[in-house]
C-alpha positions in Angstrom: -48.9 -4.3 -32.5 -45.5 -3.5 -33.6 -42.7 -1.8 -31.8 -42.1 1.7 -32.9 -38.6 2.8 -33.7 -39.0 5.7 -31.3 -39.5 3.5 -28.4 -36.3 1.6 -28.8 -33.5 3.5 -27.4 -30.1 3.5 -29.1 -27.3 1.7 -27.1 -25.5 4.4 -25.0 -21.7 4.5 -24.8 -20.6 3.5 -21.4 -18.0 6.1 -20.1 -15.4 4.4 -17.8 -15.4 6.7 -14.7 -12.9 4.6 -12.8 -9.9 6.4 -11.1 -7.0 6.7 -11.6 -7.3 7.4 -15.3 -3.5 6.6 -15.7 -4.3 3.0 -14.8 -7.8 2.4 -16.2 -7.3 4.5 -19.4 -4.5 2.2 -20.6 -4.6 -1.1 -22.4 -7.3 -3.7 -22.0 -9.0 -5.5 -19.1 -6.8 -8.2 -17.5 -8.1 -11.4 -16.2 -10.1 -10.5 -13.1 -8.2 -13.1 -11.0 -5.0 -11.1 -11.5 -6.7 -7.8 -10.7 -8.0 -9.4 -7.4 -4.7 -10.8 -6.5 -3.2 -7.3 -7.1 -5.8 -5.8 -4.8 -5.1 -8.5 -2.1 -1.4 -7.6 -2.3 -2.3 -3.9 -1.9 -4.3 -4.7 1.1 -1.5 -6.8 2.7 0.9 -3.8 2.3 -1.8 -1.5 3.9 -2.0 -4.1 6.8 1.8 -3.9 7.1 1.7 -0.1 7.1 -0.9 -0.1 9.9 1.2 -2.5 11.9 4.1 -0.2 11.7 2.0 2.8 12.6 0.6 0.9 15.6 4.0 -0.2 16.8 5.5 3.3 16.5 2.6 4.8 18.5 2.7 1.9 21.1 6.4 2.3 21.7 5.9 6.0 22.4 2.9 5.4 24.6 4.5 2.6 26.7 7.8 4.7 27.0 5.6 7.7 28.1 4.3 5.6 31.0 7.8 5.0 32.4 9.2 8.5 31.8 11.8 6.9 29.7 11.0 8.8 26.4 14.6 9.2 25.5 16.0 10.1 22.0 16.4 6.4 21.0 12.8 5.7 21.8 11.6 8.7 20.0 13.7 7.8 17.0 12.5 4.2 16.9 8.9 5.4 17.2 9.3 8.0 14.4 11.1 5.5 12.1 8.2 2.9 12.6 5.6 5.6 11.9 7.5 6.8 8.9 7.8 3.3 7.6 4.1 2.8 8.0 3.4 6.0 6.0 5.9 4.7 3.3 4.1 1.4 3.1 0.7 3.0 2.6 2.0 5.3 -0.2 4.1 2.5 -1.7 1.2 0.2 -1.6 -0.9 2.5 -3.8 2.0 3.2 -6.2 2.8 -0.5 -6.4 -0.9 -1.3 -7.1 -1.1 1.2 -9.9 2.2 0.1 -11.5 1.2 -3.6 -11.4 -2.4 -2.9 -12.7 -1.1 -0.7 -15.5 1.5 -3.3 -16.5 -1.1 -6.1 -16.6 -3.3 -3.9 -18.7 -0.5 -3.3 -21.2 0.7 -6.9 -21.1 4.1 -5.8 -19.8 6.3 -7.5 -17.2 5.4 -6.6 -13.6 7.8 -3.9 -12.2 10.0 -4.4 -9.2 9.7 -2.3 -6.1 12.6 -0.8 -4.0 10.1 -0.6 -1.1 10.7 -4.3 -0.3 14.4 -3.6 0.4 13.7 -0.5 2.3 11.2 -2.0 4.5 13.3 -5.0 5.1 16.4 -2.8 6.1 14.2 -0.6 8.4 12.8 -3.7 10.2 16.2 -5.2 10.7 17.7 -1.9 11.8 14.9 -1.3 14.4 15.3 -4.9 15.5 19.0 -4.4 16.1 18.4 -1.2 18.0 15.7 -2.9 20.1 18.2 -5.8 21.0 20.8 -3.3 22.0 18.4 -1.3 24.2 17.0 -4.5 25.8 20.4 -6.0 26.2 22.2 -3.0 27.6 19.2 -1.0 29.1 
């Protein structure tokens, strides 16, 4: 018994449905180890953002227990929450830029988010020292 030509299906074209197309539609597949490293970095930024969000909410909650929800406490809380949001958004943008650069065999881009987050952490730390020292 032979196999009829009708029973053998022609190879189908696999359509890449991954998102975002701006990333996956460019260049060629990089070494999976680099892609996984990029994903781990993304997740580290997400964890950092969650830490900022938790700190901002915790400061407001604890200050609310003591009826000392003054302007400086609200400001510190808001800055930390905004920093957490910026980390989340920046993490995704940074992941996309790095993944695209790897696919196009280009140098990895730098990120101004590193300097911004560092400055905010130092600023909030200084304000906390002032509040604790003079409060």
